[in-house]
C-alpha positions as CSV (number, residue, x, y, z in Angstrom):
1,M,-20.2,-9.5,6.3
2,S,-17.9,-11.6,8.3
3,T,-16.4,-10.2,11.5
4,Y,-12.9,-8.9,10.8
5,T,-9.8,-10.1,12.7
6,P,-8.8,-8.2,15.8
7,P,-5.3,-6.8,15.5
8,P,-2.4,-8.1,17.6
9,H,-1.6,-6.8,21.1
10,G,-0.3,-3.3,21.0
11,I,-2.1,-2.4,17.8
12,H,-5.4,-0.7,18.3
13,E,-8.4,-0.5,16.0
14,R,-9.8,3.0,15.8
15,Q,-12.7,4.8,14.1
16,T,-13.4,8.3,13.0
17,Q,-15.8,10.1,10.7
18,T,-14.5,11.1,7.3
19,E,-16.9,12.7,4.7
20,G,-19.8,11.2,6.8
21,R,-18.3,7.7,6.6
22,T,-17.2,5.7,9.6
23,T,-13.5,5.2,8.8
24,V,-11.6,2.3,10.4
25,Y,-7.8,2.4,10.9
26,L,-5.1,0.8,13.0
27,E,-3.0,2.8,15.4
28,A,0.2,2.1,17.4
29,G,3.1,3.8,18.9
30,T,4.1,7.4,19.8
31,G,6.3,9.9,18.1
32,P,6.2,11.5,14.7
33,D,3.1,10.6,12.7
34,L,3.4,7.9,10.0
35,L,0.5,7.2,7.6
36,L,0.4,3.7,5.9
37,L,-1.7,3.3,2.7
38,H,-2.4,-0.3,1.5
39,G,-2.9,-1.4,-2.1
40,D,-5.7,-2.9,-4.1
41,A,-7.1,-6.3,-3.0
42,S,-5.9,-5.8,0.5
43,G,-6.4,-3.9,3.7
44,S,-4.6,-2.4,6.8
45,F,-3.4,-5.9,7.8
46,D,-0.9,-5.7,4.9
47,W,1.2,-3.7,7.4
48,I,0.7,-6.1,10.3
49,A,4.3,-7.5,10.1
50,V,6.0,-4.1,10.2
51,I,3.7,-2.0,12.4
52,P,5.3,-3.1,15.8
53,Q,8.8,-2.0,14.8
54,L,7.7,1.1,13.0
55,A,5.7,2.0,16.2
56,A,8.9,1.9,18.2
57,T,9.8,5.3,16.8
58,H,6.6,6.6,15.2
59,H,2.9,7.1,15.8
60,V,1.6,4.7,13.1
61,I,-1.8,5.1,11.4
62,A,-2.7,2.3,9.0
63,L,-5.9,3.2,7.1
64,D,-8.5,0.7,5.9
65,M,-9.3,2.5,2.7
66,P,-12.9,2.7,1.5
67,G,-14.5,-0.5,0.2
68,F,-11.7,-2.8,1.3
69,G,-12.9,-3.4,4.9
70,R,-15.3,-1.8,7.3
71,T,-14.8,1.7,5.8
72,P,-17.8,2.1,3.4
73,P,-17.0,2.4,-0.3
74,L,-16.7,5.6,-2.3
75,D,-18.9,6.7,-5.1
76,E,-16.1,6.4,-7.6
77,H,-12.8,4.5,-7.8
78,T,-10.4,7.0,-9.3
79,P,-7.0,7.9,-7.7
80,A,-8.3,11.5,-7.4
81,R,-11.3,10.4,-5.4
82,Y,-9.3,8.2,-3.1
83,T,-6.8,11.0,-2.6
84,A,-9.5,13.4,-1.7
85,F,-10.8,10.9,0.9
86,V,-7.4,10.3,2.4
87,E,-6.8,14.1,2.6
88,A,-10.1,14.5,4.5
89,F,-9.1,11.6,6.8
90,V,-5.7,13.2,7.5
91,T,-7.6,16.4,8.5
92,A,-10.1,14.5,10.6
93,I,-7.5,12.8,12.8
94,G,-5.3,16.0,13.0
95,L,-2.2,15.0,11.1
96,K,-0.1,18.1,10.2
97,D,3.5,17.1,9.8
98,Y,3.8,13.4,8.9
99,S,5.4,10.8,6.7
100,V,3.7,8.4,4.3
101,I,4.4,4.9,3.1
102,G,2.2,3.8,0.2
103,H,2.1,0.4,-1.4
104,S,1.0,-0.4,-5.0
105,F,-2.3,1.4,-5.5
106,G,-1.7,3.0,-2.1
107,G,1.6,4.2,-3.5
108,M,-0.2,5.9,-6.4
109,I,-2.5,7.6,-3.8
110,A,0.6,8.6,-1.8
111,I,2.0,10.4,-4.8
112,H,-1.2,12.4,-5.4
113,L,-1.4,13.1,-1.7
114,A,2.1,14.4,-1.6
115,L,1.3,16.8,-4.4
116,V,-1.5,18.5,-2.4
117,E,0.1,18.0,1.1
118,E,3.7,18.9,0.2
119,N,3.9,21.4,3.1
120,H,2.8,18.7,5.6
121,I,4.5,15.5,4.4
122,N,8.1,15.2,5.7
123,R,9.1,11.9,4.0
124,L,7.6,9.7,1.3
125,V,8.1,6.0,0.8
126,L,6.7,4.4,-2.3
127,V,6.6,0.6,-2.3
128,A,6.1,-0.9,-5.8
129,P,3.7,2.0,-6.6
130,G,1.3,2.2,-9.6
131,G,1.8,5.0,-12.1
132,L,5.5,4.9,-12.7
133,G,5.2,3.3,-16.1
134,R,2.6,1.8,-18.5
135,S,3.5,-1.8,-18.2
136,A,1.4,-4.1,-15.9
137,N,0.7,-7.8,-15.5
138,P,-1.3,-8.9,-18.6
139,V,-3.6,-11.1,-16.4
140,Q,-4.6,-8.0,-14.4
141,T,-5.4,-6.0,-17.5
142,L,-8.2,-8.5,-18.3
143,A,-10.2,-6.7,-15.6
144,A,-10.6,-3.8,-18.1
145,Y,-13.2,-5.9,-19.9
146,P,-16.7,-5.6,-18.2
147,V,-17.7,-9.2,-19.0
148,L,-14.6,-10.6,-17.4
149,R,-15.1,-8.5,-14.3
150,R,-18.6,-9.8,-14.0
151,A,-17.4,-13.4,-14.3
152,A,-14.6,-12.8,-11.8
153,F,-17.2,-11.3,-9.3
154,A,-19.5,-14.3,-9.7
155,A,-16.7,-16.8,-9.3
156,S,-15.5,-15.0,-6.2
157,M,-18.9,-15.5,-4.5
158,L,-18.8,-19.3,-4.9
159,P,-18.2,-21.4,-1.7
160,G,-14.5,-21.7,-0.9
161,A,-13.6,-18.9,-3.3
162,A,-12.4,-16.6,-0.6
163,L,-9.7,-19.1,0.5
164,I,-8.7,-19.8,-3.1
165,N,-8.5,-16.0,-3.8
166,T,-6.4,-15.4,-0.8
167,I,-3.9,-18.2,-1.6
168,T,-3.7,-17.1,-5.2
169,C,-3.1,-13.5,-4.1
170,A,-0.2,-14.7,-1.8
171,L,1.3,-16.8,-4.5
172,G,1.1,-14.1,-7.2
173,A,2.1,-11.1,-5.1
174,T,5.0,-12.6,-3.1
175,S,8.0,-14.8,-3.7
176,R,7.9,-16.3,-0.2
177,P,4.3,-16.7,0.8
178,W,5.3,-19.0,3.7
179,N,6.8,-15.9,5.4
180,I,3.5,-14.0,5.5
181,P,2.1,-13.8,9.0
182,P,-0.8,-16.3,9.6
183,L,-3.0,-13.5,10.9
184,W,-2.8,-11.9,7.4
185,Y,-4.3,-15.0,5.9
186,V,-7.1,-15.2,8.4
187,D,-8.0,-11.5,7.9
188,Q,-7.7,-11.7,4.1
189,V,-10.0,-14.6,3.8
190,K,-12.6,-12.8,5.8
191,R,-12.3,-9.7,3.6
192,A,-12.5,-11.8,0.5
193,E,-15.9,-13.2,1.6
194,S,-17.4,-9.7,1.3
195,P,-19.1,-8.7,-2.0
196,Q,-18.2,-5.1,-1.2
197,Y,-14.5,-6.0,-1.0
198,I,-14.6,-8.0,-4.3
199,S,-16.5,-5.3,-6.2
200,T,-14.2,-2.5,-4.9
201,T,-11.1,-4.5,-5.8
202,L,-12.3,-5.1,-9.4
203,A,-13.5,-1.5,-9.8
204,V,-10.1,-0.1,-8.7
205,V,-8.3,-2.4,-11.1
206,A,-10.7,-1.6,-13.9
207,N,-10.0,2.1,-13.4
208,A,-6.3,1.8,-13.0
209,L,-5.7,-0.4,-16.1
210,T,-6.6,-0.5,-19.7
211,P,-6.3,-3.6,-22.0
212,F,-2.8,-2.3,-22.8
213,G,-1.4,-1.6,-19.4
214,Q,-1.6,1.2,-16.7
215,R,-4.0,4.0,-17.4
216,Y,-2.1,6.6,-15.3
217,D,1.4,7.8,-15.8
218,L,2.5,9.9,-12.8
219,R,6.2,10.2,-13.9
220,P,5.7,13.9,-15.0
221,K,4.5,14.7,-11.5
222,L,7.5,13.3,-9.7
223,P,9.8,16.4,-10.1
224,H,7.2,18.4,-8.2
225,L,7.6,16.4,-5.0
226,P,10.1,18.3,-2.9
227,M,10.3,16.0,0.2
228,P,12.9,13.2,0.6
229,S,11.5,10.2,-1.1
230,L,12.4,6.5,-1.3
231,V,11.2,4.0,-3.9
232,V,11.3,0.4,-2.7
233,W,10.7,-2.5,-5.2
234,G,11.1,-6.3,-5.3
235,I,13.1,-7.6,-8.2
236,L,10.7,-10.6,-8.3
237,D,7.6,-8.5,-8.7
238,F,5.3,-10.0,-11.3
239,V,2.5,-7.5,-10.6
240,V,4.3,-4.3,-11.5
241,P,7.7,-4.6,-13.1
242,A,10.7,-3.6,-11.0
243,W,12.4,-1.7,-13.8
244,Q,9.8,1.1,-13.1
245,A,11.8,1.9,-10.0
246,A,14.2,3.8,-12.2
247,S,11.6,6.6,-12.1
248,A,13.1,7.5,-8.7
249,S,15.7,9.5,-10.6
250,L,12.9,12.0,-11.4
251,L,12.4,12.8,-7.7
252,P,14.3,15.9,-6.6
253,Q,15.4,14.1,-3.3
254,G,14.7,10.6,-4.4
255,S,16.5,7.3,-4.0
256,R,15.6,3.7,-4.7
257,R,16.2,0.3,-3.1
258,L,15.7,-3.0,-4.8
259,M,14.9,-6.1,-2.7
260,A,14.9,-9.8,-3.4
261,T,11.1,-10.1,-3.0
262,G,7.9,-10.0,-4.9
263,H,5.3,-7.3,-4.9
264,C,4.8,-7.1,-1.1
265,P,8.1,-6.9,0.6
266,Q,6.5,-5.6,3.8
267,L,4.7,-8.9,4.1
268,E,7.1,-11.5,3.0
269,A,10.4,-10.0,4.1
270,A,9.5,-7.7,7.0
271,D,12.9,-7.6,8.6
272,E,14.7,-6.7,5.4
273,F,12.0,-4.1,4.6
274,L,12.4,-2.5,7.9
275,K,16.2,-2.3,7.5
276,V,15.6,-0.3,4.3
277,V,12.8,1.9,5.5
278,R,13.4,2.7,9.1
279,P,16.8,4.4,8.6
280,F,15.2,6.6,5.9
281,L,12.3,7.6,8.1
282,N,14.6,8.3,11.1
283,S,17.3,10.1,9.1
284,G,18.1,13.4,10.7
285,R,16.1,12.8,13.8
286,Q,17.9,13.2,17.1
287,G,18.0,10.1,19.3
288,T,18.2,7.6,16.5
289,D,21.3,5.9,15.4
290,E,20.1,3.4,12.9
291,Q,22.4,2.9,10.0
292,E,21.1,1.9,6.6
293,E,21.9,-1.7,5.7
294,P,21.8,-3.8,2.5
295,A,18.3,-4.8,1.9
296,A,18.9,-8.4,0.8
297,S,21.2,-10.5,-1.4
298,G,21.0,-9.0,-4.9
299,A,19.5,-5.8,-3.7
300,G,20.8,-2.4,-4.7
301,K,20.7,1.3,-3.9
302,T,21.0,4.1,-6.3
303,K,20.3,7.8,-6.4
C-alpha cells in the first residue's frame, strides 16, 4: 500500500490498540474532547480543513475508521459493527465526556454511538448523515448489485484509476471542489490506490443501500437522543437529499442548519462550516463568546 500523507504541522498522527487492531487517528488541541467520524470513501483527512480551528477550543480526535486507511478492516461492514468498534476505540483512548461530529456514513455511526453512549456524549453534530430517510443517489444504489461491485473494483485497480476516482468523488460530493485543500487530494489518491480501501468502500455502500435506496431508517431512534444535537446539510447535496434534514425536528434538543454546499461542507466551505458548528459546540462553556452566524447565502436555521 502507498505511504499515507503526513498531517500538517500541529496535527499529530497517533496509534492505539482497539480490538487487537492497530488503530490510526489524528489528534490536535487541548480542551473538551471532540471525536470526528468520517464517511464512506474517505478518511480522517476529510476533517483536515477544520481541525486547526476546532483544536483552538477542543482536544480533537479524527479517527481513521477500519478499512479506509491504515486501520485494518472489520469482519463485517454493518453500522452496528462499526459502532461497536468506535465504542471500543473511545474506551481505549479514555474518552468519557465528549462531543461527536459525524459525516455521512460517519453520521449514521454517530447516531448509533449516541444511543449507547448517551451518558458520555455532551453534544452531537450530524453532517449530511445517512439513515434519516430512504432516498439516496440512484447511481450509488447500483452498488447493491454484486456484479456491478465486482466491475467497479476491477476498474478501480486500473492504472490512473485512483486519480480519476478522487476527482470524480470531489466533483460529485462538493459544489466547489476548487476549495478543497490540496493535501486532501494528495491523501485521497493514495488511499484510492489501496485494494483494501476500495473493497471497504464498496462493501459499506452495499450494506447501507438497496436497489431502492437506503437500507436503514434511523428516524424512530432520534427521539431517544437526549443531548443537544445539530443537523448540518448542504442544499446542493446530490449524494443524500437535503430535505432529510427535516428529521432534526425529531430530536428532543435538535436544530438544523442548511448551507449552500454539496455533501461535504467541512471540505469545500470550511469557514462557513466552522461558523455554524463552533458556536454550537462552545454553547454554555465559560470563556467562549462566539456568536452563531448565518451559514451562507441561502442557508437557514430552524428548530
